[in-house]
N, C-alpha and C positions, 0 to 999 in steps of 0.2 A: 402318330399321336392322336390322342382324344377327339372326338367332334368337337369342334368349337367354331374356327375359322373356314373359310371354304365350304360355307353352305353345309353346317354340321355334318362335313365328311371325316372318314378317317383319313390319316395320309402317312405313306411311307416315303420318306426324304432321300433323295441322292444326290451327291455331291461330287462334281469331277476333282481330276487330281489336282489342277488349279488352285481351287479354294478351300480343299481337304484339311490341310493343318491348319488353317486359322478356324474355319466352321468346327472341328472337333473339338476346339477349345471351350465351346460352350459359353464363351465371355457373356457378362452381362453390361459391358461397357468399353467402350474405346476399342470396339472391333473397326478393322477395316479390311474389307473381303479384296484380294487384289482382280484388277482387270482380268477377263478372262473367265471367271468362275463361273459354272452353271451349276444352279441346283434345280432338280425336276423332281416335282411330290405328285406321287401317283395317289389317286383317291378313290375311296369306294363307300358303299352304306350297306348297314346292314338292318335289315326289318326286325319287327317282331317276332316273325315267324323263322327267322335265322337268316333269311336269304340276302346273299350279297349281290349288290350290284355295282357295277363298274361307273366311276365318277370320270371328271376331266383327268387330263395331264397338266400341272400347272406348272410355267418354268420360268426362272429370273436368270437372267446374265448381266453380270456386272461388266461395265464398259468403260472405258477409258475417261479419267478424272474429267469434268466438266463437258463430257459428251451430252449428259440428260440432267442437267443440276434440277428439274422440277421432281425428277423420282431420284434422288440421291444416285445419279448414273448406273441405276439398274432399267434395263427394259425385263418388260412382263409380257409374257404368252400362254395363251390355255388350249388344250387341244380337246377336242371331245372324244369319248371313246370309238366313235367311227372313224376318227382320224382328220377330222374337218378343224380348222382355225376356229374359236368362237370368237364371234363377233362384241365386241365389249369395250368401254372406254376404260383402259388399262391404270389413267392416271386416278379416276376415281374409285375403281373397282381394285384396284391392287396397292399401286402407289401410296396413294392418301393412307389406307390399312396399317401397311408395313411400316414408312417413315414415323406415323401418328402414333404407332404402338410399340414400335421397335427400333426407332431412330437411332438411340445412343449405341445400339448393336448393329449399327449398319443395314437395318430393315430387316434384320433375320429373325423368323419366329423360330424357336427350337420345339423339339417333340419335347412332352415330359420327360421328366429325369430318368424314370422307370422305364422307357420308352427306348433311348437313346444307345447306339452303338459305343462301345468302349473303345477310345483311341490306341 
């Protein structure tokens, strides 16, 4: 996906088999990802000279309904390029953005249409 969210980084999104069928529909409304779905988003930046730099790995895991009502039943995590967990308030840094911008589709931000894998 083109830079925008996630600190103006490019993203490559992967989804596990549990959530693949629902995610790959790229629906704009009435999306319900099944518990056990995991999305991983590799991130990177490209400077004006064309140098690529690795960014954090962003992770989302859908948990059983009612497990985390404040986050739409998603757990969010991020790992630095060095493999260390990032310390941040995932409610305000992740969930508020995902639910505020994409709540109608279960918190999913999709890649631009031209960058999407085809089902």
